[in-house]
N, C-alpha and C positions, 0 to 999 in steps of 0.2 A: 495409411494410418500409422504404420511402423515408423516411417520417416518423420512424421510429425511428432511422434512420441520421443524419438531420438533428439530432435531439435529442442523440444521443451526440456528434456533432461540436460542437454548441453547448456542451455540458458541457466538452469538452476545451479549446475556445477560451476560455471564461470562466476556466477554471483557469489558463491561461497568462497572461491579461491582468489578473488581479485584483491589488490592491495588497497591501502587506505591512506588518506592524507587528511587535510583539514577542511571540513565542510559540516553542514548541519541540515538534516532532512528527516522525513518520516516515511514509514512503510506505506505501500499502496493498500494491501489487504482486500483486494477485490479481483474477481475474475472478469473475463470479457463478456460473460453472459449477463444480459440486462434483466432487471426485475419486471414482472408483469405489471400492467397498469393498476394502481391502487394498492400494490403490495408493499409492506414495510419490512425492513430488516434492521434489527437492533442488536448491538454487540458491545463488548468491552475488549480493548486491545492494550497490549503491553509491548514496548520496544526497548532495546538496549543498543546504543550506538557509540562509535568512537569519534572524538573531536580532537585532533592533534594528540596531545598527551593527556587528554581528559576523556571522561566518559559521560554520556547523558542517557537518562531514562525518561520515557514518556508513558503515561497511563491515562487512558481516556475512554469514555463511552462514545459510540458512533452510531449514527442513524442514516439509513438510506431509504429512498421512496421512489417507486416506479411511476413515472409520469405517462407511460404509454409510448407507442411508436419507437421502441428501443432506446428510450431516453430516461435517465434517472439522475437524481441529485443526492448529495451526501452532506452530512453535518457532523462535526466532532468538536468536543471541548473537554478539557481535562488539565493535567499538570505535567510539567517537565522539570526534572532535577538535573542540574549540571554540576559534576564533581570537579572542583578546582583545588587540587592538592588535598589539604586536610579540611577544606571548606566546601559545603554544598550550597548551591544556589537553587532555590525553588521558584518556578515561574508558572504562568498560566498559558495554556495552549488553546487556540481556537482555529478551526478550519472548515472550509466549504469546498465542494467539488461538483463537477458535472461530468457525466459519462454518457457516451452515445455508442451503441453497438452498430458497427458497420457491416459485419458479416455474421450470419447466424448458421450454426452447424445444422446440416440437413443431408439428405441423400446427395452424394457427389460433392458435398462441402465438408471437409474433415474437421474443421475447428471454428471457434468463435473468434471474432476480432473486434476490438473497441478502441476508442480514443478517449482520453480523460484530461480535463483541465481543472487544476486545483489551486487553492490559495490557503496557506497556513500562516498564522501569526503567533509568535511566542513572546511573552513579556517577562523578562528577567531583570530584577533590580531596577525597575522603572525604565528599562531600555527594551526596544522591540527588535525582533528578527522576523522578517517577512519572506516567505518562500512562494514563488509562483512556479507551478510545474505543468508540463505537458507530456503525456505518456501514451504509448501504443501498447495495448495488452492483447496477448494471444492466450487462449485456453482451450482445453479439450476435456469433455466430460466422459467418464467411464461408469455407467450404471452398475450398481451392485445388486439391485433387486427391482422388482416391478413397481414398487411403491415410492420411488424417488430417491432412494439412498444411492450415493455415488461419490467417487473420487474425481476431483478436477484439478490437475496440475495446470499452472499458469505461469506466464513470464512475459517480459517485455523490456522496452527501452524507455527511459525518462530523461527529459531535459529540465533542469532546475535553475532558477535565478534567485539569488539571495540579496536582500536589501535590508536596511534598518540602521540602528544606532548602537547596537550592543558592542562593548569592548571585548567580549569573550569569543565572538564568532567572526570569521573572515567574511566580509560583506562585499557587495557590488561585484559578484562573481557568478559565472555560469558554469554549471557542472552537468555531466552526463552520467547516468546510472543504468545498470542492468539489474533486473530483479527477477526472482523466481520463487514460487511458493506452491502450496498444496492446500486445497480446501476439501475437507472430509465431511460430507453430509451424513451425520450419524442417524438421524431420523428425519421425518418429513418437515419438522419445524426447527431442528437444532443442528448446528454444524460447528466445526473447529477449523481454524486456518493457521498456517505456519508460513513464514516468509523470510527470505534473506535478500538484502539489497546492497549493492556494492558499486563503488566508483571512486569518487573523491573521499568518501568515507565508507565504512562498512557497518551495517546494522542488521539486526535480526529481531524477530518478534513473533508473537502468537496472539490469538484471540478466540473468542467464542461468539456465535451469532444465533439469533432467533428470527424466524420469518413468520409473518402472520398477515 
């Protein structure tokens, strides 16, 4: 368990200190643990990222639903703002993803592991930027009480492919990111999440979630 914790901490530290260049992406904001069948998770997320000499911000609600058999789907929609010198460009953001939990934490199994396939599309000034992602996620839950409160550090590796027609974003490019975060389950139904993601660009964000 100690070795796994050190690995997750190293992933988080690497994500925070990695350099940045020109790319365009969104945070993962999910652990490797899957939702139970029929369970819904609703949240609001905010991210701030770097894009060459520009910054971009995204703000969006997100929904996740447990399909059963360690499989869940996610949906998000909201807005992205791109700061171009003294001018701000406001665009619409839409995304879907699927996550499947490969390994479940249990006696003799120290962590959860999942894979995720996602698609995000951002429309700015009538031009779109599409991102297809494939990620491997590792996480480890640390219970704080008997009623479900816990801390869950998570991290992983993601491959991203950008396409579209926007003049503001480098397109037709494939990038690799490392990400790390922490999910804090404050009560049985409410949690907060913090994440940093780095590679070709660096971004960080936070969110709140409700489960029911």
